[in-house]
Every structure is written in structure tokens, then in C-alpha cells.
C-alpha positions in Angstrom: 29.3 -53.3 -1.1 29.1 -54.0 -4.8 32.8 -54.9 -5.1 32.6 -57.2 -2.1 29.5 -58.9 -3.4 31.2 -59.6 -6.8 34.2 -61.1 -5.0 32.2 -63.3 -2.7 30.1 -64.6 -5.7 33.2 -65.5 -7.6 34.7 -67.3 -4.6 31.4 -69.2 -4.1 31.2 -70.2 -7.8 34.8 -71.3 -7.8 34.2 -73.4 -4.7 31.3 -75.0 -6.4 33.5 -76.0 -9.3 36.2 -77.3 -7.1 33.8 -79.3 -4.8 32.1 -80.8 -7.8 35.4 -81.9 -9.3 36.5 -83.5 -6.0 33.1 -85.3 -5.6 33.4 -86.8 -9.1 37.0 -87.9 -8.5 35.9 -89.7 -5.3 33.1 -91.5 -7.2 35.3 -92.4 -10.1 37.9 -94.0 -7.8 35.3 -96.7 -7.0 34.2 -97.4 -10.5 36.0 -100.2 -12.5 37.9 -99.1 -15.5 35.9 -101.5 -17.7 32.5 -100.0 -16.7 33.8 -96.4 -16.8 32.3 -95.4 -20.2 28.9 -96.9 -19.4 28.6 -95.5 -15.9 29.8 -91.9 -16.4 26.6 -90.5 -17.9 24.5 -91.9 -15.1 27.1 -90.6 -12.5 27.0 -87.1 -13.9 23.2 -87.1 -14.2 22.9 -88.3 -10.6 25.2 -85.5 -9.4 23.3 -82.8 -11.5 26.2 -81.9 -13.6 25.0 -80.5 -16.9 23.9 -77.5 -18.8 20.6 -77.3 -16.9 22.6 -76.5 -13.7 25.0 -74.3 -15.6 28.0 -76.7 -15.1 29.9 -78.6 -17.8 32.0 -81.6 -17.1 34.8 -83.2 -19.1 36.7 -86.3 -18.0 39.8 -87.4 -19.9 42.5 -89.9 -19.3 46.1 -89.0 -18.5 47.1 -89.8 -22.0 44.8 -87.1 -23.5 41.8 -89.1 -24.7 38.3 -87.8 -23.6 36.4 -90.4 -21.7 33.2 -88.5 -21.1 31.8 -84.9 -21.4 28.5 -83.2 -20.6 26.1 -82.3 -23.3 27.4 -78.7 -23.8 28.2 -78.2 -27.5 30.0 -74.9 -26.9 32.6 -76.3 -24.5 35.8 -77.1 -26.2 36.9 -80.7 -26.2 40.5 -79.9 -25.1 42.7 -81.9 -22.8 45.4 -79.3 -22.7 43.9 -77.5 -19.7 46.3 -77.4 -16.8 45.4 -78.0 -13.1 43.6 -75.3 -11.2 41.3 -72.4 -12.2 41.4 -70.9 -15.7 39.4 -68.8 -18.1 38.9 -70.2 -21.6 37.1 -68.8 -24.7 35.3 -71.0 -27.2 32.8 -69.9 -29.9 32.2 -66.5 -28.4 31.5 -68.1 -25.0 33.7 -67.5 -22.0 34.1 -70.2 -19.5 35.5 -70.4 -15.9 37.1 -73.8 -15.4 38.6 -75.9 -12.6 40.8 -78.9 -13.5 41.6 -81.7 -11.0 44.3 -84.2 -12.0 44.1 -87.5 -10.2 46.3 -90.7 -10.6 44.0 -92.0 -13.4 41.9 -89.1 -14.7 41.9 -85.4 -15.5 38.5 -83.9 -14.4 37.5 -80.4 -15.7 34.4 -78.6 -14.3 33.3 -75.4 -16.0 30.5 -72.9 -16.0 29.7 -70.0 -18.3 30.9 -66.5 -17.2 27.7 -65.1 -18.7 25.6 -67.2 -16.3 27.7 -66.0 -13.4 27.2 -62.4 -14.5 23.4 -62.9 -14.9 23.1 -64.3 -11.4 25.3 -61.5 -10.1 23.1 -58.8 -11.7 19.9 -60.4 -10.5 21.3 -60.5 -7.0 22.5 -56.9 -7.3 19.1 -55.8 -8.4 17.4 -57.5 -5.5 19.9 -55.8 -3.1 19.9 -52.3 -4.7 16.4 -51.7 -5.9 14.6 -51.7 -2.5 17.0 -49.2 -0.9 16.9 -47.1 -4.1 13.1 -47.0 -4.0 13.2 -46.3 -0.3 15.7 -43.4 -0.9 13.5 -41.9 -3.7 10.4 -42.2 -1.5 12.2 -40.7 1.4 13.4 -37.8 -0.8 9.9 -37.3 -2.0 8.5 -37.2 1.5 11.3 -34.8 2.6 10.6 -32.6 -0.3 6.9 -32.5 0.6 7.6 -32.0 4.3 10.2 -29.2 3.8 7.9 -27.6 1.2 5.0 -27.7 3.7 7.2 -26.5 6.5 8.7 -23.5 4.6 5.4 -22.5 3.0 4.5 -20.0 5.8 8.0 -18.5 5.4 7.5 -18.1 1.7 4.0 -16.6 2.3 5.6 -14.2 4.8 8.3 -13.3 2.3 5.7 -12.8 -0.4 3.5 -10.7 1.9 6.5 -8.5 2.8 7.7 -8.1 -0.8 4.2 -7.0 -2.0 3.9 -4.3 0.6 4.2 -0.7 -0.3 6.5 1.7 1.5 3.6 3.1 3.5 1.8 -0.1 4.2 2.3 -0.8 7.9 -0.7 -2.9 8.6 -0.2 -6.1 10.7 0.9 -9.2 8.8 -1.8 -11.8 8.4 -0.9 -15.4 7.3 -3.4 -18.3 7.3 -2.4 -21.1 9.7 1.2 -19.9 10.5 3.6 -22.3 12.1 3.9 -22.2 15.9 7.7 -21.6 15.5 7.0 -18.7 13.0 4.4 -16.9 15.2 7.0 -15.1 17.4 8.7 -13.7 14.2 5.3 -12.5 12.9 4.4 -11.0 16.3 7.8 -9.1 16.4 7.3 -7.9 12.8 3.8 -6.7 13.7 5.1 -5.0 16.8 7.7 -3.3 14.7 5.1 -2.2 12.2 3.0 -0.8 15.0 5.9 1.2 16.4 6.9 2.5 12.9 3.2 3.5 12.3 3.1 5.3 15.6 6.4 7.1 14.9 5.4 8.1 11.4 2.0 9.3 12.7 3.7 11.3 15.4 6.2 12.8 13.0 3.4 13.8 10.6 1.5 15.4 13.5 4.6 17.1 14.6 5.3 18.5 11.1 1.7 19.7 10.8 1.7 21.4 14.2 5.1 22.9 13.6 4.0 24.3 10.3 0.9 25.8 11.9 2.9 27.3 14.8 5.4 28.8 12.4 2.8 30.2 10.1 1.2 32.4 12.8 4.2 34.5 13.8 5.4 34.6 10.2 1.9 36.0 9.1 2.1 38.5 12.0 5.6 39.6 11.0 4.5 40.1 7.4 1.4 42.0 8.3 3.2 44.3 10.7 6.1 44.9 8.3 3.6 45.9 5.6 1.8 48.2 8.1 5.2 49.8 9.0 5.9 50.5 5.4 2.5 52.3 5.0 2.6 54.3 8.2 4.8 56.7 10.0 5.3 58.0 13.5 3.8 56.1 16.5 1.9 53.6 14.3 5.1 52.7 12.6 6.9 52.2 15.9 4.1 50.1 17.3 4.2 47.9 14.1 8.0 47.5 14.4 7.7 46.6 18.1 5.1 43.9 17.2 7.5 42.7 14.5 10.2 42.4 17.1 7.9 40.4 19.5 6.7 38.1 16.7 10.4 37.5 15.6 11.3 36.6 19.2 8.4 34.2 19.4 9.4 32.7 16.1 13.0 32.3 17.3 11.8 30.7 20.6 9.6 28.2 18.6 12.5 27.3 16.4 14.8 26.8 19.3 12.3 24.5 21.0 11.8 22.5 17.8 15.5 22.0 17.4 15.9 21.1 21.0 13.0 18.6 20.8 14.5 17.1 17.6 17.9 16.6 19.3 16.3 15.0 22.4 14.2 12.6 20.2 17.3 11.6 18.3 19.5 10.9 21.3 17.8 8.4 23.6 20.2 8.7 26.5 23.4 10.6 27.2 25.5 9.7 30.2 28.6 11.4 31.6 31.2 10.9 34.4 31.4 14.6 35.0 30.3 15.8 38.4 28.3 19.1 38.6 26.7 21.2 41.3 22.9 21.4 41.5 22.9 24.7 43.4 25.3 26.3 40.9 23.1 25.2 38.0 20.0 26.6 39.6 21.6 30.0 40.4 23.0 30.4 36.9 19.6 29.5 35.4 17.7 32.0 37.6 20.2 34.7 36.7 19.7 34.1 33.0 15.9 34.5 33.5 15.0 37.9 32.0 11.5 38.3 33.6 10.1 37.0 36.9 13.4 35.8 38.4 12.5 37.7 41.6 9.4 35.4 42.0 11.5 32.2 42.1 12.4 30.6 45.3 14.3 27.2 45.6 15.4 24.7 48.1 17.9 21.8 47.7 18.0 18.7 49.9 20.3 15.7 49.9 23.4 15.5 47.6 24.7 18.7 46.2 26.8 17.1 43.5 25.5 14.9 40.7 27.1 12.8 37.9 25.9 10.2 35.4 23.2 12.6 33.9 24.5 15.6 31.9 23.8 19.0 33.6 22.5 20.3 30.3 19.5 17.9 30.4 18.6 18.9 34.0 19.0 22.6 33.0 16.5 22.1 30.1 14.1 20.4 32.5 14.4 23.2 35.1 14.2 26.0 32.6 11.1 24.7 30.9 9.3 23.9 34.2 10.1 27.4 35.5 9.1 29.1 32.2 5.8 27.2 32.3 5.2 28.2 35.9 6.0 31.9 35.4 4.0 32.1 32.2 0.8 30.5 33.5 0.6 31.9 37.0 -0.7 35.3 38.1 1.8 38.2 38.2 3.8 38.7 41.4 2.8 35.2 42.7 5.7 33.0 43.9 7.1 30.1 42.0 8.7 27.4 44.3 11.3 24.9 43.2 12.1 22.0 45.5 15.0 19.7 44.6 15.6 16.5 46.5 18.7 14.4 45.5 19.4 10.9 46.9 21.9 8.2 45.9 19.5 6.7 43.4 16.9 9.4 42.6 16.5 13.0 41.5 13.2 14.8 42.3 12.4 18.3 41.0 9.1 19.8 42.2 7.9 23.2 40.7 4.7 24.7 42.1 2.9 27.9 41.2 -0.5 29.5 41.8 -3.0 28.2 39.2 -6.2 26.4 38.8 -5.9 23.7 36.1 -8.7 21.3 35.2 -8.1 17.5 35.1 -8.9 17.5 31.4 -6.2 20.1 30.7 -3.7 18.2 32.8 -4.1 15.1 30.6 -3.2 17.2 27.6 -0.4 19.4 28.9 2.5 17.1 27.7 1.0 16.9 24.2 3.2 18.7 21.7 1.9 22.1 20.6 -1.1 22.0 22.9 -2.0 25.2 24.7 -5.0 26.1 26.9 -7.2 28.7 25.2 -5.4 31.8 24.0 -2.2 31.2 26.1 1.0 32.3 24.6 3.9 30.0 23.7 4.3 27.0 21.4 3.1 24.3 23.8 6.5 22.5 23.7 7.9 23.1 27.2 6.3 20.3 29.1 6.5 18.0 26.1 10.3 18.5 26.1 10.4 17.6 29.8 8.3 14.6 29.2 10.6 13.4 26.4 13.6 13.7 28.6 11.8 11.8 31.4 11.0 9.0 29.0 14.5 8.8 27.6 16.0 8.5 31.1 13.5 6.0 32.4 11.9 8.6 34.6 8.5 10.3 34.9 6.7 13.6 35.0 3.6 14.0 37.2 1.2 17.0 36.9 -1.4 17.7 39.6 -3.6 20.6 40.8 -4.1 20.9 44.6 -6.6 23.6 45.2 -5.1 26.8 43.8 -1.6 25.3 43.4 -0.3 23.5 40.3 2.6 21.1 40.9 4.9 19.6 38.3 7.1 16.8 39.6 10.0 15.4 37.5 11.8 12.3 38.7 14.6 10.2 37.2 17.0 7.5 38.5 20.6 8.4 39.1 22.2 5.0 38.7 23.4 3.8 35.3 22.1 0.3 36.0 18.6 1.7 36.2 18.7 3.9 33.1 21.0 1.9 30.9 
């Protein structure tokens, strides 16, 4: 734009010089030669040719004598200028000239290059200053708008940087942007989940330490008693040590099993396995009370998608819980129903459980009264049900306690 403006101004100024020279030549053609000297000043003044307009005029004869010139003292009185446009230098002043040679006269019109430059810079300022101011104001407004827009993000960043490793309280920012609110909500939801997980892990660690302390204390006490006694007392103490050791081993196995199930959300398989074969093997492995177990299987006999090990854990814990908390010699019934999309396992036993206890039975390490065990069996079953998008339902109907475990058998439902 600047280059184009400079070129157009030069062309306009040159056309002014040329048109002025042509106009004077037309006028001089009608002026008698005898009245030329007396008429020229009035003619140039009438056509506004002079220093006030920035133009200088010099008229000379073809023989080289100067007939008339404008009142510019810095313009050289030279008749050697050729026809057309030229630049000449005189007394530190640069001139742009146009010379027109007619049949009787040589007319030279000139203007100062400095006046051209001055007009060019004035015009350039008038063109560039408003856009420049507009750009600066726009940048200032953009800076303010962007700063205002990202202020909540900077506040969020600062709030997160200042948090300690254990500070999981919800993020609070004054007047957050509507676009930023979903991010804050998701962060707060993540904080809430982390707080819940940490709290659960702390409770788990505390309960596990308590459960392990009891059999360890029993083992230590009975071992010291065995060292101090002999005969039957020593044998009873050693037998108690053996029982406490088995209980401790069972607790550790359940803790490791629960940790593995928590770590692995879902495990799928393409292997097909038999439900009846799984139940038979599990009953055969049961050391006490296997004669009390009766089972029935309806629907599909072969299952895939879900590993058989997970169902074995569920069945074993449900049966162990039923055998442990039902009167001796009472039956324990297991009913399995398998469809194309659902697996139901119902285990019922004789018991009378209150509604208050039912609400707590899937809580880790919870036990009713002085009951034996670590209180992890139903908690493990509940964890598996949650991981596989299923459910466990506990209910007491009269003198019968029923535990129902259900999970979908299609990958689309549990994926």
C-alpha cells in the first residue's frame, strides 16, 4: 500500500507539472511577442504558478535567453534543461522538472522534491495512524478479554498447585466460566472417588491389621503355654496353635484374593466350562459339611465369557457362609439357573437373620456377634458382582436365609 501510494503521488505531481506547462504554452501562443515581457507576470499569477503553490516556472526563448521566471530564488536560471521530466539539484534543494519546447518558447515547470515528500508523509500519516491506533486498541481489548477469559483457568491451576497430597476437598472457584464448570465438576467427582477409595483402603488396612492381630496373639499365647507345660495341656495348646494358624492362613488367603479382585475390574475368556463339573469338584474339595449340600442346575450346562475361577470363588464363599452360619446337620441348597444372557446362583440355608444385619453382611470384616471367620466371604462375592455389572441380594424368609448372585453372560452388557 505504501509503495503504491508513493507511485500514485509521483504520477499525480508529474501530471500537474505537465498540465501546467501545456496550459501556459496555450496561453502564450495568443500573446503578442511585443507584450510578452509585460504580460507574463500577470499570466503566471492568474494561473497560480509560484512558490506559494509549490511550483516554479521558467520561460525562455529558443535561443537560450530567459524571458520570465517565478520568484523562486533557489531555482537555477538554466536553459540547458532538455524536454521531458528531470531531477535537478541547486543550492541543496532538489527539484522535479518538466520542460515543454514549443515553436517559440521553452517552458520549464518545477516543484521541490521536499514538498512532495512532506505531502507524501502527511498523507501517509493520515492513512496509517487510524489503523495503527485501531490495532493497538484492538490488541488491548483482546489482551483484556483473553486475560479475563483465562482467569478462572489460572485460578484453577493455582488452586490445584497449592493443594497438598492429601487434600481431596472439592474445588471452589468464585464465578467460574460456564465452559469451565464441566471440568471443575469432573475434577470434583474424581476427588470424591479418590477420597472414597483412600478412605476404604485405610479402613481395609485397619480392619486387616485388627483381624491379623487376634490369631497372632492367640498363636503367641498358646506357644508360650506349650513351652511352660507338658502332657495334655501342651497338646491342647499346640492344637489351638494349629487352629489359629489355619485361621490366620485363611484370612491371608481371603485378603490376597480380595486385593486381586479389586485390582482386576473384569476378566473375560472364550473358554467354555461346565457348571455341573465345577460344582461337583468344589463340593468334593469341601472338608466339612459337604454331605449337607444339595444342588440343582437348570438351563445351559456350558458357560463361556466369564472365567470359571470367578464363579468358583462365588460358589465357594456362598457355601462356606451357609455352612458356617446354619445349625449343624441342616441342609444347604444351591440352585443354579443359566440362560443365554443371565447366570443366577441361589444359596439358601436355615437361619434367622435380622434386617439390620443383612444391610451389613457385605461390609468387609463385619461379623455378627462372636461368629468365627474374617467377615470377607460375602464382601468378596459383592466385589465380583460389582466388577461384572451384576448384583447380590440377601434376604431372610422366615427361618430361611437366601443369598442370590446374578451377573449377565453377554460381553456387550458387562464390557
